[in-house]
Structures are given as structure tokens and as C-alpha cells.
C-alpha positions in Angstrom: -57.1 -12.7 -70.0 -59.5 -10.0 -68.8 -63.0 -9.5 -70.0 -63.6 -6.6 -72.4 -65.5 -4.9 -69.6 -62.5 -5.2 -67.3 -60.1 -3.9 -69.9 -62.4 -0.9 -70.4 -62.7 -0.4 -66.6 -59.0 -0.4 -66.1 -58.5 2.1 -69.0 -61.2 4.3 -67.7 -59.8 4.3 -64.1 -56.3 5.2 -65.5 -57.8 8.0 -67.6 -59.9 9.4 -64.7 -56.9 9.3 -62.3 -54.7 11.0 -64.9 -57.2 13.8 -65.4 -57.7 14.1 -61.7 -53.9 14.8 -61.3 -54.7 18.0 -63.3 -57.8 18.8 -61.2 -60.0 17.9 -64.1 -63.2 15.8 -64.2 -64.1 13.4 -67.0 -67.6 12.8 -68.3 -68.8 9.5 -69.8 -68.5 10.7 -73.4 -64.9 11.8 -73.0 -64.0 8.6 -71.2 -65.6 6.5 -73.9 -63.8 8.3 -76.7 -60.4 8.2 -75.0 -60.6 4.5 -74.1 -62.2 3.2 -77.3 -65.2 1.9 -75.4 -68.9 2.2 -76.4 -70.5 5.1 -74.4 -73.4 3.0 -72.9 -71.0 0.3 -71.9 -68.7 2.9 -70.4 -71.5 4.3 -68.3 -72.4 0.9 -66.9 -68.7 0.2 -66.1 -68.2 3.6 -64.4 -71.3 3.1 -62.4 -69.9 -0.2 -61.0 -66.6 1.4 -60.2 -68.4 4.3 -58.5 -70.7 2.1 -56.4 -67.6 0.1 -55.3 -65.9 3.4 -54.2 -63.1 3.1 -56.7 -63.9 6.4 -58.4 -66.0 9.4 -57.4 -69.0 10.5 -59.4 -70.8 13.8 -59.2 -73.9 14.9 -61.1 -74.9 18.2 -62.6 -73.1 21.0 -64.3 -69.4 20.6 -63.8 -70.0 17.0 -62.7 -68.2 13.9 -63.9 -65.8 11.3 -62.6 -62.7 11.9 -60.5 -60.1 9.7 -58.7 -58.2 12.0 -56.4 -54.5 11.1 -56.1 -55.0 9.9 -52.5 -57.6 7.4 -53.8 -55.6 6.4 -56.9 -52.7 5.5 -54.6 -54.9 3.0 -52.7 -56.9 1.5 -55.6 -55.1 -1.6 -56.9 -55.8 -3.2 -60.3 -56.9 -6.2 -58.3 -59.8 -4.1 -56.9 -61.0 -3.2 -60.4 -60.7 -6.8 -61.6 -62.7 -8.0 -58.6 -65.5 -5.5 -59.1 -65.9 -6.2 -62.9 -64.8 -9.9 -63.3 -65.0 -11.3 -59.9 -62.4 -13.9 -58.9 -62.7 -16.2 -62.0 -59.2 -15.0 -63.1 -57.8 -16.6 -60.0 -60.0 -19.6 -59.7 -61.1 -20.6 -63.2 -59.6 -23.2 -65.4 -57.0 -22.1 -67.9 -58.9 -24.0 -70.6 -62.3 -23.0 -69.4 -63.3 -26.5 -68.2 -66.1 -26.5 -65.5 -64.2 -29.0 -63.3 -60.5 -28.5 -62.8 -58.5 -28.8 -59.6 -55.5 -30.6 -58.0 -57.4 -33.9 -57.9 -58.6 -33.7 -61.5 -56.4 -31.2 -63.3 -56.7 -30.1 -66.9 -53.5 -30.5 -69.1 -52.5 -26.9 -68.3 -53.4 -26.8 -64.6 -49.9 -27.1 -63.1 -48.3 -24.8 -65.7 -50.9 -22.2 -65.1 -50.5 -22.0 -61.3 -47.3 -19.9 -61.4 -48.7 -17.6 -64.1 -51.8 -17.1 -62.1 -49.8 -16.3 -58.9 -47.6 -13.9 -60.8 -50.6 -12.2 -62.2 -52.3 -12.0 -58.8 -49.1 -10.4 -57.3 -48.9 -7.9 -60.1 -52.5 -6.9 -59.8 -52.3 -6.6 -56.0 -49.1 -4.5 -56.1 -50.0 -2.1 -58.9 -52.0 1.0 -58.1 -54.0 3.0 -60.6 -51.7 5.9 -59.6 -48.7 3.9 -60.8 -50.2 3.6 -64.3 -51.7 7.1 -64.4 -48.2 8.5 -63.7 -46.8 6.7 -66.7 -49.6 8.0 -68.9 -49.2 11.6 -67.6 -45.4 11.4 -68.2 -45.9 10.1 -71.7 -44.1 6.8 -71.1 -47.3 4.8 -71.7 -50.4 5.2 -73.9 -54.1 4.2 -73.8 -54.7 4.6 -77.5 -52.4 4.6 -80.5 
């Protein structure tokens, strides 16, 4: 459903937000290890999130990435998806066909409309803070 980059970005944002709840910063290496993402790939993903204002980056000794609780309460999963994957999740064909709309629907078009709308609603209503809280409390996990 999401690209690998988007999956890693969501995991990274949750991890950074969770660490920030404890007033900790995360560096690229730690984020890569804890999210199961290649380090170079993680760096590029974090750079995109930082440029979009979804996480905060600081350089130098004691630097790293943070997502203060006030920010994590406003950043929605939809924001991350938009930065990493654009709007293809909402507009693309379920079967990946280049031409699919109401006038010329693919076989899954009508069935996928409700799924897509439910997904949009969930992504727009779920904050990173919501998911970080579950991780902090131990009711959810990023790695097994």
C-alpha cells in the first residue's frame, strides 16, 4: 500500500516522536537500526521530513532529530505520506493502470473507492503522537 520509503518514514517519525517524549534526540544510525531501514536511505528520508517541517534536525555534537510533542500532535500520517509518496495513494488506480476513472474504470475501481476513502480518513485523523504514545506504553512495536 505504501512505498518502502513511506513505511520507513512513518516508522522513523514514530521513533523520533517517542524519543522526544523522553527529551532525547535520535541520530540517523539509531533510527536506521531501530526501524530496520538502510542508513543512507534513512538519511534521505529524514532530510525530506525535515525540509517539510515534520521533524526538527540539528547538527553538531548533541545534534540529531526531534519531534517535540506539540509538533507530533499536529503532524498527521497523511502529511508524511504526502511528502514521501505524493497523492498517488488517493488518485492512482488500484491495479496500477495508467488510465482509470469513473468513465473508464478498472475492474476494482468501484470497490476500491470506499477503501481509499477509509484510508484517507484514517491517515488524516491519526497523529504521530497517537502512534508514539502506543509505542511508549508498550501496546505497539516497531520491530519484533
